[in-house]
C-alpha positions, 0 to 999 in steps of 0.5 A, spaced: 300 214 143 295 217 140 292 217 133 293 224 133 300 224 134 302 218 128 297 222 124 300 229 125 308 225 124 304 222 117 302 229 116 309 233 116 312 227 113 311 228 105 314 236 106 321 234 110 322 227 105 321 232 100 326 238 103 330 233 107 330 238 112 331 237 119 324 234 122 324 239 128 316 239 129 315 232 128 321 230 134 317 236 138 311 232 138 314 226 139 318 229 146 311 232 148 308 225 148 314 222 152 316 218 147 323 220 147 325 219 154 321 212 154 326 208 156 329 212 162 330 207 167 325 207 173 332 208 178 332 215 175 325 216 175 323 214 168 318 209 165 322 204 164 320 201 157 324 195 155 325 191 149 317 189 146 315 197 149 320 200 145 318 195 139 312 198 139 313 205 140 318 205 134 313 200 130 307 206 131 312 211 130 315 208 123 307 208 120 307 215 121 315 218 119 320 213 120 326 219 119 323 221 126 322 214 128 329 212 127 332 219 130 327 218 136 330 210 137 337 212 137 336 216 143 332 211 146 337 206 145 342 211 149 337 211 155 335 204 155 343 201 155 344 207 161 338 203 164 341 197 164 347 198 165 349 205 168 356 207 165 354 215 164 358 220 169 353 221 174 353 228 175 352 229 167 347 223 166 342 227 171 344 233 167 341 230 161 335 227 164 334 235 167 334 238 160 330 232 157 324 234 162 324 241 158 325 240 152 327 234 146 334 232 148 337 227 142 343 223 143 346 218 138 353 214 137 358 216 132 362 210 130 362 209 123 368 212 119 370 213 112 376 208 112 374 204 117 366 202 115 361 199 120 364 197 127 360 191 126 366 188 121 371 190 126 377 195 126 380 201 130 377 208 130 382 213 126 378 218 130 383 221 135 382 223 142 388 227 145 390 228 152 389 235 154 391 240 160 383 240 161 381 234 158 380 231 151 381 234 145 377 229 139 379 230 132 376 225 126 371 224 122 365 220 122 359 218 117 351 216 117 350 220 124 342 220 125 340 226 127 347 230 127 344 237 126 339 236 132 344 232 137 345 235 144 350 229 145 355 225 140 357 219 143 364 219 139 368 212 139 375 214 138 382 212 140 387 215 145 394 218 143 397 214 149 404 210 149 399 204 149 392 207 145 386 205 148 379 205 145 372 208 148 366 213 147 367 220 148 361 224 150 362 230 146 356 236 147 352 238 141 354 245 140 361 244 142 366 249 137 369 245 132 364 240 130 361 240 123 357 237 118 362 235 113 358 232 108 349 232 107 345 226 107 343 225 100 340 218 100 334 214 096 331 214 103 329 216 111 331 223 107 329 227 113 333 223 118 340 227 118 344 222 118 350 226 116 357 226 115 360 230 121 367 232 122 370 233 129 376 238 129 380 239 135 373 239 140 375 240 147 371 236 152 372 234 160 377 229 162 371 225 165 366 225 159 368 218 157 365 211 157 368 204 157 375 207 155 380 201 155 385 197 151 383 195 144 381 188 143 374 183 143 372 187 149 372 194 145 369 190 138 362 191 137 358 185 139 354 183 134 350 178 137 348 181 143 343 187 141 337 184 141 335 190 145 336 194 139 335 189 133 328 188 134 326 195 135 329 197 129 326 191 125 319 193 128 320 201 126 320 198 118 315 193 120 311 200 121 313 203 114 310 196 111 304 197 114 303 204 113 304 202 105 299 196 106 293 202 109 295 206 102 294 199 098 288 198 102 285 205 100 287 205 093 284 198 092 277 200 095 277 207 091 279 204 084 274 203 080 276 202 073 270 204 068 271 196 064 271 193 071 265 197 074 267 195 081 273 196 086 279 192 084 279 190 092 274 185 089 278 182 084 282 175 086 289 179 083 289 184 089 285 180 094 291 174 093 296 180 093 293 182 099 293 176 103 300 175 101 302 181 104 298 180 111 302 174 111 309 176 110 307 182 116 303 178 121 309 173 121 315 178 122 311 182 127 310 175 131 317 174 130 319 180 133 314 182 138 315 174 141 322 175 141 322 182 145 317 179 150 322 173 151 328 178 151 324 182 157 323 176 160 330 174 160 328 167 157 335 164 157 332 159 151 332 165 147 339 165 144 342 172 141 342 169 134 335 168 134 334 176 135 338 176 129 334 172 125 328 175 127 330 182 124 334 179 118 327 175 116 323 182 119 327 186 114 326 181 108 319 181 109 318 189 110 322 190 104 318 185 100 311 187 102 312 194 100 315 191 093 308 187 092 304 193 093 308 197 089 309 192 083 301 190 083 299 198 083 304 200 077 305 207 075 301 210 080 305 206 086 311 209 084 308 216 083 312 222 087 307 225 092 304 218 093 305 216 100 307 209 097 312 211 092 315 215 099 314 208 103 317 204 098 324 208 098 324 208 106 324 201 107 330 200 103 333 202 109 332 197 113 337 191 111 343 197 112 343 198 119 349 194 123 350 188 123 348 187 116 345 181 113 351 177 111 354 179 118 348 176 121 348 170 118 355 168 119 353 169 126 347 165 126 351 159 121 356 159 126 351 157 132 348 152 128 353 149 126 355 148 133 363 152 131 
């Protein structure tokens, strides 16, 4: 991954943040660098990047533009899951890979619903898959579908209309009639991530475009403990945001020379102490995340799922705290619009929002700790 790519993402990021437009040019640059398909399995002729390398990729992209990094993360996760346990229809996945050679192909799950909320907390999806003569008709509304405007494939979690309902993930091509953005993403941070609400209105797909179809029960629930391959890279992404904030903080400290001081504020005890605290927070979190990712890749049986959850909880806390410290010390300049630090501060607030959220993660960790 070249410095030129990250510099280009960072150059484009303020404009996309301001307009909340879909970051087409940035994603093309990521695709051009071969990063959108980094996790395609070696059995498919891909690079086969695993958890540690994915974490490094997202950490670096997070420094440039975390909205772009998050859209990338969703596609990388889809390919990684296929590499670990093939579940797509063979011909369909081959088509996705063929298309990915030529252009930027984006894939993401559509799981969260207005009434249900996050599947991490359990519950049956209201989105309905109705059997038709030629396949399935999908109807329902999903929330927070990252990259919605540019997705080539929506992986829609839905319930069938059968006498004994089943639950599965239905593979819906992004250009299908009946798909529309039903609510615009207008959040504090990650404004260019395009995490819109999406409505599916009688969207027709072939019968074979479904994976994991089965009775609703524990097997259909989201396993909050089993996601180290996505939890750790997501944590790394936001640590990348915090590193970008740290970089601006250092630059400010070296160039700000108050008239009454006569030298750069970097030399003051106050700035040096805060710089030290920020570095300790980020270095410790990165060690937890990257070491954990390496242990996952090594199939280390002593590294239990709760440790990955714990690493993400601490990494999110440390990233948010590190950026907060930088903003607090800079005062008004740190919160000025157009200032990169102000944008980093907004973006890093999204770190704890991803499922499973902290309370669910701590519940799992505490259950394990109490040996229940």
